[in-house]
Backbone bond lengths (Angstrom), bond angles and torsions (degrees), N, CA, C in turn:
res aa  C-N    CA-C-N  psi(-1)  N-CA   C-N-CA  omega(-1)  CA-C   N-CA-C  phi
1 X - - - 1.420 - - 1.495 111.30 -
2 X 1.390 115.49 -43.80 1.431 122.30 -179.15 1.537 110.43 -65.56
3 X 1.343 118.31 -40.17 1.432 122.89 177.55 1.609 110.96 -57.79
4 X 1.300 112.06 -42.99 1.463 117.63 -179.44 1.526 110.81 -63.40
5 X 1.303 115.11 -42.23 1.479 120.21 -178.33 1.618 109.26 -66.84
6 X 1.276 117.44 -41.82 1.472 122.05 173.42 1.492 111.72 -59.28
7 X 1.338 117.10 -45.87 1.451 120.63 178.61 1.455 111.48 -63.05
8 X 1.337 119.66 -44.46 1.442 120.15 178.01 1.550 114.16 -64.46
9 X 1.313 116.28 -36.76 1.451 120.44 177.39 1.525 109.92 -64.17
10 X 1.310 117.69 -49.69 1.493 121.73 179.55 1.518 110.67 -61.07
11 X 1.333 114.63 -44.84 1.549 119.99 179.41 1.530 107.54 -60.17
12 X 1.285 120.99 -45.71 1.483 120.23 -175.94 1.570 110.17 -65.66
13 X 1.330 116.83 -36.22 1.431 119.64 177.46 1.569 109.88 -62.26
14 X 1.328 114.76 -44.97 1.504 118.99 179.80 1.537 108.93 -65.52
15 X 1.235 120.88 -36.98 1.458 122.50 -176.10 1.543 108.88 -71.39
16 X 1.323 118.79 -35.83 1.453 121.32 177.95 1.543 110.35 -59.70
17 X 1.271 117.00 -34.61 1.448 121.16 178.26 1.515 115.13 -64.91
18 X 1.386 116.24 -22.36 1.410 123.73 -179.14 1.557 115.16 -91.13
19 X 1.317 116.17 -8.28 1.449 120.37 177.00 1.563 106.11 -78.99
20 X 1.307 115.27 130.34 1.473 120.60 -173.97 1.532 109.78 -127.13
21 X 1.274 114.81 -179.29 1.438 120.37 178.51 1.502 115.59 -118.58
22 X 1.261 114.25 171.62 1.476 117.95 -178.20 1.570 106.94 -162.26
23 X 1.317 112.28 -176.20 1.437 114.36 179.27 1.498 110.20 174.06
24 X 1.339 113.21 178.45 1.496 119.35 173.85 1.493 111.20 -144.08
25 X 1.335 116.01 151.92 1.460 121.86 176.38 1.523 106.85 -126.47
26 X 1.261 118.48 135.79 1.450 124.40 172.95 1.510 111.15 -116.49
27 X 1.354 117.05 118.37 1.487 120.80 -175.55 1.518 107.28 -112.11
28 X 1.389 113.25 146.21 1.480 121.01 175.76 1.497 106.76 -99.10
29 X 1.385 112.49 107.16 1.493 118.82 173.53 1.583 109.90 -115.40
30 X 1.299 113.66 30.55 1.470 118.44 177.21 1.518 111.10 -74.34
31 X 1.309 116.13 162.17 1.494 119.52 -178.82 1.523 107.31 -104.63
32 X 1.356 113.06 173.46 1.443 123.77 175.42 1.540 112.07 61.10
33 X 1.276 118.08 36.78 1.477 123.23 176.34 1.516 114.85 57.45
34 X 1.377 113.61 30.31 1.507 117.97 176.93 1.536 111.16 -75.70
35 X 1.312 113.52 132.62 1.431 119.93 176.12 1.465 108.76 -86.07
36 X 1.324 116.89 156.47 1.505 121.68 177.99 1.521 110.21 -118.25
37 X 1.319 114.04 123.28 1.470 122.19 178.58 1.512 106.45 -92.26
38 X 1.322 117.08 133.01 1.457 119.40 177.85 1.583 110.09 -140.01
39 X 1.343 111.93 148.79 1.491 120.10 173.48 1.545 103.58 -148.76
40 X 1.315 112.68 132.00 1.425 120.20 178.07 1.478 113.19 -130.00
41 X 1.285 118.05 156.39 1.488 122.03 -178.24 1.520 110.81 -150.65
42 X 1.345 114.97 156.10 1.442 123.55 170.00 1.523 105.33 -130.04
43 X 1.347 112.94 -167.74 1.493 113.95 178.20 1.518 110.71 -68.16
44 X 1.334 115.98 -28.74 1.444 120.21 -174.09 1.565 117.81 -110.84
45 X 1.312 114.87 -14.21 1.488 120.87 -172.70 1.509 112.03 -133.38
46 X 1.411 113.06 146.92 1.464 118.71 170.24 1.523 106.83 -125.56
47 X 1.334 115.13 127.01 1.478 119.04 -177.02 1.513 106.41 -114.99
48 X 1.316 117.56 122.20 1.414 124.11 178.32 1.495 113.94 96.13
49 X 1.274 119.25 -168.61 1.492 122.99 15.42 1.554 110.67 -76.00
50 X 1.345 115.19 148.38 1.456 121.93 179.23 1.542 106.94 -129.03
51 X 1.294 115.12 154.71 1.480 121.21 174.42 1.513 105.27 -110.60
52 X 1.392 117.23 125.86 1.442 120.10 179.34 1.521 107.77 -106.75
53 X 1.320 119.80 118.33 1.394 122.84 176.88 1.511 113.79 -67.75
54 X 1.296 121.43 152.85 1.412 126.77 178.64 1.603 112.11 -51.62
55 X 1.267 114.71 131.32 1.481 122.02 179.68 1.529 113.11 82.31
56 X 1.314 117.77 4.09 1.530 120.28 174.86 1.470 111.71 -115.66
57 X 1.321 116.82 175.40 1.406 122.88 -177.66 1.511 112.56 -143.10
58 X 1.316 113.87 164.02 1.470 122.81 174.02 1.537 106.29 -118.59
59 X 1.341 117.32 134.59 1.452 119.33 -177.62 1.520 109.09 -133.84
60 X 1.391 113.85 135.52 1.431 119.51 178.89 1.566 107.13 -131.15
61 X 1.349 113.17 116.67 1.423 122.40 178.25 1.551 111.15 -109.72
62 X 1.333 116.66 138.71 1.437 118.85 -174.71 1.508 112.00 -153.56
63 X 1.354 115.62 169.72 1.451 119.92 176.78 1.539 106.16 -90.89
64 X 1.312 117.73 142.80 1.434 124.05 176.09 1.534 108.01 -79.40
65 X 1.299 119.97 138.26 1.445 121.16 179.90 1.543 110.35 -72.43
66 X 1.312 113.22 162.56 1.481 121.65 -170.65 1.551 109.24 -60.04
67 X 1.281 119.51 -34.01 1.466 119.83 -179.36 1.497 116.34 -86.63
68 X 1.350 117.62 3.36 1.440 124.60 -179.83 1.542 112.23 56.39
69 X 1.249 116.25 43.65 1.480 121.83 177.10 1.553 112.44 -110.94
70 X 1.300 117.60 8.74 1.459 122.85 179.14 1.541 108.94 -57.83
71 X 1.361 115.58 130.51 1.451 121.01 -177.93 1.467 108.57 -152.25
72 X 1.315 118.79 135.67 1.482 124.69 173.03 1.527 110.93 -122.40
73 X 1.318 114.56 134.62 1.459 123.48 176.17 1.511 108.28 -107.71
74 X 1.313 119.07 141.68 1.467 121.94 179.87 1.477 113.94 -134.49
75 X 1.294 117.57 152.14 1.409 125.74 169.60 1.487 112.38 -123.53
76 X 1.340 117.16 126.91 1.491 123.03 -179.53 1.487 106.42 -114.91
77 X 1.358 114.46 144.93 1.503 121.82 175.85 1.541 109.19 -138.55
78 X 1.329 115.94 134.05 1.490 120.78 176.81 1.466 110.80 -82.62
79 X 1.378 115.15 134.40 1.445 118.29 170.88 1.510 110.79 -82.93
80 X 1.332 118.41 172.68 1.482 126.35 12.17 1.497 111.49 -87.36
81 X 1.372 121.17 -24.71 1.453 118.47 -176.93 1.550 112.67 -98.90
82 X 1.318 118.28 -1.88 1.451 123.70 170.32 1.591 112.27 61.50
83 X 1.300 116.17 32.23 1.492 120.64 179.11 1.538 110.51 -82.89
84 X 1.321 117.01 -35.78 1.502 121.07 -179.56 1.566 106.84 -83.04
85 X 1.319 117.74 125.23 1.464 122.74 -174.08 1.495 110.86 -141.49
86 X 1.358 115.43 168.80 1.439 120.52 169.35 1.599 105.88 -156.87
87 X 1.366 115.49 138.02 1.407 123.74 171.21 1.495 109.11 -106.31
88 X 1.354 119.70 135.84 1.474 121.29 -176.73 1.485 111.65 -159.98
89 X 1.319 113.35 165.30 1.470 119.08 170.93 1.495 112.13 -82.58
90 X 1.262 119.67 114.34 1.457 122.43 -175.93 1.528 113.98 -85.15
91 X 1.370 114.24 -23.26 1.503 119.50 179.36 1.461 110.23 -158.85
92 X 1.315 116.04 132.35 1.472 121.98 171.39 1.545 109.92 -161.06
93 X 1.312 113.40 161.61 1.422 119.57 179.15 1.475 107.93 -107.80
94 X 1.397 115.05 147.60 1.462 118.08 -173.55 1.554 112.09 -104.08
95 X 1.373 117.26 -15.73 1.418 119.50 -179.45 1.563 108.11 -163.21
96 X 1.300 115.60 168.19 1.466 118.21 177.27 1.504 112.90 -61.94
97 X 1.301 118.26 -26.09 1.460 121.74 -179.30 1.560 110.20 -82.95
98 X 1.277 119.06 -14.32 1.458 122.65 176.69 1.528 109.40 -64.84
99 X 1.321 117.70 124.25 1.441 118.85 -176.73 1.533 115.00 -104.58
100 X 1.302 117.27 17.63 1.512 119.54 175.65 1.466 113.33 92.61
101 X 1.310 114.11 -120.67 1.436 121.97 -176.31 1.538 110.01 104.67
102 X 1.330 115.16 -176.83 1.457 120.88 178.81 1.525 109.16 -105.14
103 X 1.333 115.69 122.58 1.433 124.23 179.15 1.513 104.70 -94.01
104 X 1.359 119.34 109.03 1.451 124.16 -174.14 1.553 107.36 -101.71
105 X 1.356 112.16 111.73 1.491 120.68 -178.54 1.470 109.46 -105.10
106 X 1.376 116.40 136.91 1.447 121.04 178.66 1.555 110.85 -125.60
107 X 1.271 118.18 121.03 1.448 122.57 177.51 1.513 107.81 -85.41
108 X 1.277 114.11 122.00 1.513 120.62 179.58 1.506 107.82 -130.83
109 X 1.327 115.07 166.01 1.454 122.13 -176.81 1.538 110.89 -53.96
110 X 1.227 120.07 -43.01 1.477 123.28 -171.34 1.535 112.41 -94.73
111 X 1.352 121.09 0.31 1.408 122.70 177.35 1.538 113.57 159.16
112 X 1.318 113.53 -167.57 1.478 120.27 -177.84 1.527 104.65 -116.55
113 X 1.333 117.45 127.43 1.443 125.52 -175.31 1.546 109.42 -107.39
114 X 1.334 115.90 152.75 1.471 123.06 -178.77 1.478 109.49 -134.48
115 X 1.334 115.12 140.82 1.472 124.37 166.35 1.494 108.08 -138.83
116 X 1.328 120.76 124.80 1.441 122.67 173.68 1.545 105.94 -88.94
117 X 1.318 116.07 114.90 1.478 122.06 -171.33 1.521 107.31 -77.16
118 X 1.353 114.81 134.42 1.417 125.30 178.17 1.575 106.78 -73.30
119 X 1.290 114.18 155.85 1.485 117.98 176.80 1.527 105.97 157.18
120 X 1.283 114.36 -149.51 1.433 121.23 -170.94 1.573 108.86 -65.69
121 X 1.302 120.51 -26.94 1.432 119.43 -170.10 1.515 114.86 -109.03
122 X 1.378 116.71 -4.59 1.456 118.41 -178.24 1.469 111.26 -122.37
123 X 1.283 119.08 132.47 1.496 122.96 178.85 1.475 111.22 -78.68
124 X 1.325 122.14 -43.17 1.463 124.28 -176.44 1.519 108.44 -124.12
125 X 1.297 117.46 122.33 1.465 122.02 172.17 1.461 110.36 -78.07
126 X 1.308 115.87 144.70 1.465 123.45 176.37 1.487 109.90 -114.03
127 X 1.340 119.22 136.96 1.409 119.06 175.04 1.476 114.67 -64.72
128 X 1.381 117.71 158.74 1.430 120.64 177.49 1.575 106.16 -60.26
129 X 1.295 116.06 127.79 1.471 121.03 175.99 1.479 111.23 -145.85
130 X 1.375 115.12 153.18 1.431 121.23 -178.39 1.554 109.38 -72.55
131 X 1.314 115.74 120.64 1.460 123.47 -177.26 1.528 112.00 -100.90
132 X 1.325 117.04 -38.62 1.485 119.48 -177.08 1.557 112.30 -140.03
133 X 1.300 117.93 147.25 1.468 122.52 169.28 1.537 107.69 -91.84
134 X 1.349 114.89 157.50 1.475 116.16 174.85 1.566 110.86 -75.48
135 X 1.219 114.23 148.35 1.491 122.33 176.69 1.502 106.13 -92.07
136 X 1.351 117.28 126.40 1.522 119.91 -176.23 1.489 109.41 -103.35
């Protein structure tokens, strides 16, 4: 029994080392003083709605759950009348080996761009690229 308890204790310490963090940032790079409306949610959290002024951003950093199933969905809308919008997955993990990272989203006039920032949590950085068009 004591050997089992020692094993479980050592195993739990090792597993805590493998829990990592992640997050996403949404930046407003729209023109003509357009504000950006955003609302995001996961299984456990609802963020917003928030209005992001031009040139500013919203950032959410969090710990990834043990099973690596952390996922956030977001909706963005362009001001002033908020008719142009897009719904998308702002953060998700693709495998148990995926360690998260910061998903950097930029709202621009011609679409929504993404860059996964390199660092402690990402193995391969991706250049900023257009991921979604606005829905009209």
